[in-house]
N, C-alpha and C positions, 0 to 999 in steps of 0.2 A: 674695365676691357679693354680702354685704351692705353693700359699697364705694359701690353706683348707688346704693342706698335711701336711703342718706345725706345723697347728691351730691343730691339729688330725682326719682329715680324712687321713688314712693308704693306701685307694687304690690310692688315690689320689699320697700318698708321694712315693709309687713304683714305680708312672709313671714315677717321676722326676727321680727315682734312675735308672731306665730301660734309660732313655733319658742320662742323665752322663756318664753311664755306655758305650753305643753305641761312645758316644763324645771321653771316653779313648781311645776306642780300637782302632777306628779311627785313633787316632792320637798317639798313641804307638804301636807300631806292634811288639815287642820286649814281649812275654807272662809273664817272670820273671822280668822286669821291670813293666809292666804292673799290675801285681801281688802287687806288692812295690808300687806302688800310687795311689792301691782300699782300702778306707775306710773300716775301720773296725766296724763303725757307721753308723744309716740311714740318708739318704739326708736330709740334712737343721740343723740335730744338731749341726755342726757348719757352718761358716759363710760360703757363697756358693762363690764360686771362678769364674767369668764371663770371660774365656780368652779365646782368640784362638790363645796364641804365647806361653803359657807357656809351656807344653806339649813337641810343639817339639823343644823348648831348653834345655829338660831333654834328647833329643836324640843326642844332637851333641857333635861329639868326643872327644873335647875337657872338657866334663861335665862328673860330676860323680855323682851318686844320692847318699847320706849317710844317713842312717837315723838310727843308733846307735849312744847313748847319749854320750854327749863331757865330757868326765873325766877329761881330764885338759888342761890349756893352757899355750904353750913355747910361749918363745920368738919368733921365725920364725914357730910354729907350731901348730897344735892340736892334741890332744890324744883323741882319742874315746874307750868308755868302751870295746870295744873289741880290745883293745891293738893297734891297728894300727896307724902310726902317719903321719899327713900330711901336706908339708909344705903350711902357708899362706903367700901372702902379705895382706891381711885387713881383716877382721872380721867385719860385719853387724849385730849390737847386738837389736833386735827389743824387745824392754823392752811391750810392750803392752799397757793396759790400766787398770783402776781400777776401774770398772766398777761399780762393787758392796760396793763401797765404797764413798758413793756421802759425795757433801760437803767436801771432803777431806782436810786438812790443814785450813778452814773455821770455825769459831771460831761465831756461832750463840745462843745467848741466849733470851730465851723466859720468860714466868712467872714466877714470884719465882727465878729467876736467874739459870732455868733450863737449862743448853749449850744441843743442839737438837741430839748431838754424844751420850750423857748420856741418851736421849730418845731411840733411836736407838738401844742403848747397844744386845740389845735380837735379836730385827727383824728391817730391815730398810721399814718402811712404809708411805704413803701419801696419802691422799684422790686423786681420781683423776691426782695422781703424783704430783699434785700441792700447797696441804697447810696442814701443820701438826696441828695437835690439842696440844694447848696450846702455839702457836707461831703464836700471833693474827697480824692481816696485814704481813704478809711473804708469798710468792708466788715465788714456782719456777718454771722454765722449764726444761723439761727432768729429773725431779724427778725420784722417785722411781717406778718401772713396766709401763714407758713412751718409754724405747728402744725398738730399733723395730730389728729381725732379719730377715722381711722379705718385707720390703718396705722404704722410706726412711722418716727418722725423722724429717726431714724441714715440712714436712703433719703434724708431731703432734705436732712443736714446735708454727707452725702457729695456728692451735687449741688451745693451751695453752696461747700465748699471746689474743687471743679473749674473751678465758674465765676469765683471769684474767680484760681484760676490763671491760667485764661486772660484774664482782665483785665489780670493783671501783665506775660501774654507780648504782650498787644497794645501795651501802652506799650512795654515794651523793641524791639517788633518797628519801632515810630512814630519811636521817638528821644525819648522824650516821659519829663517825669517824673511828672505829673499827669492825673488823669483824674476827672468829673466827672456824672454824670447828668445827662441834659437833663432840665429841668421837664416838657417836653410828653412824655415817653417816662413819666415818673415818673407823671404825672396819667395819662394812657390807661392806665397798667397799673394805680392804685387805681378809676378807672370801671371798668374792667372786672370787678374782685373786688366791687365794690359791688353789680354787675349779677350778678352769681351769686350771692351769701352770700343771698339772700333764699329761696331754693330749697331749700336744703340743711335737713338734718335741725335745725342748730343756731341757726337763726334761724325756723325755721314750726313744729318741732316741739312748741309749748309749753310749755317749761319756763324757767326762769332758772338759768345755770350759769356756771362761771369762764370760760368759752369767751366772755364775751360781757361789755361794757362795761357799768358801771352808768348812766352818764351817758346813753349814745344807746342801748343796745339793739344797737349792731354788736357783730358779733364780731372786732376787731383782729390776734386768733391765730392764727384758722382759716384754712388753704389748702383753698378751697371748689372743689378741683379732684382729681384724682387724681395719684399720685406719679410715675406713667410722663408724665402731663403736665405737671408741674412739672421732668421730669428733661431733657424735651423742651427746652423754654423754657430750659434756663440748661447750654445743651452750649457756648457759646463767648459772651462778651462781643464788641457789635457796636461798632463806632465810630459809628455811626447812632442811639445810644442815647445817646454820651457826648460830651463836651467833652474834648481832649485837649491838654495844653499843656507848658508848661515844658520848652526843648532839654536833652537828656542831655550830660552831658558826654562828650566820644570815649575819654577818658580815656589819653590820651596823657602823657606824664612832663612837667613843668613844667619850663621854660626854665633854664639855671644862674643860680642869682643870684635864682631867686622865690622869695616865700614860702611856706611850706610850706602846701597847703592842710588846710582842718580839716573 
């Protein structure tokens, strides 16, 4: 139900926020602690934690909630920016994700020897998050703008696998060996995504999250619509969006005396 709130329906988003605040109030009786746990951004802007034991854990007598930033790590303690030093036995350091840096550490070269990260220097983009102009026969799963903040990405992956298979079948049917998304098709898709994203909670909810690119403030990882909408868009590959080339071999046996095919 709250999916539509995340995608731009603010009344629905406020309903989700009301429910979240009621849950917080029931589980945290101390108003001062509750105030420190209340986000300063809209419901859904960061990933929603669905839990019944997180808040009660913070009310235990042996637990202290510290929100000040860490200024220094010492041999047996942590020092926060307010100058307080606290002894520690262990530190759990969550490094998070590089969700806005697609294919980090992987080198992929397309037409003319162009590397994909060079193509993405200004902005990461792909047609349906699966194919990139200039890179024939290259297909991605969970590429740009196909991550989710409101549902399971497994559904997206399943849709993408079906889409890639349909593209391969299209090549087979046409007797071609290569297909490359047309620049115009990719650009049209990218422009649609840019129009939709500002209305979503991930760009308008008042927070900074790992969904967003630090340079542009955009969200190159997020799909700004429903999963059903994406499934419909990726039912099958269309020849109007691609350039198909390379005649496929007939598969007939080579004439006597011909060199073996590699």
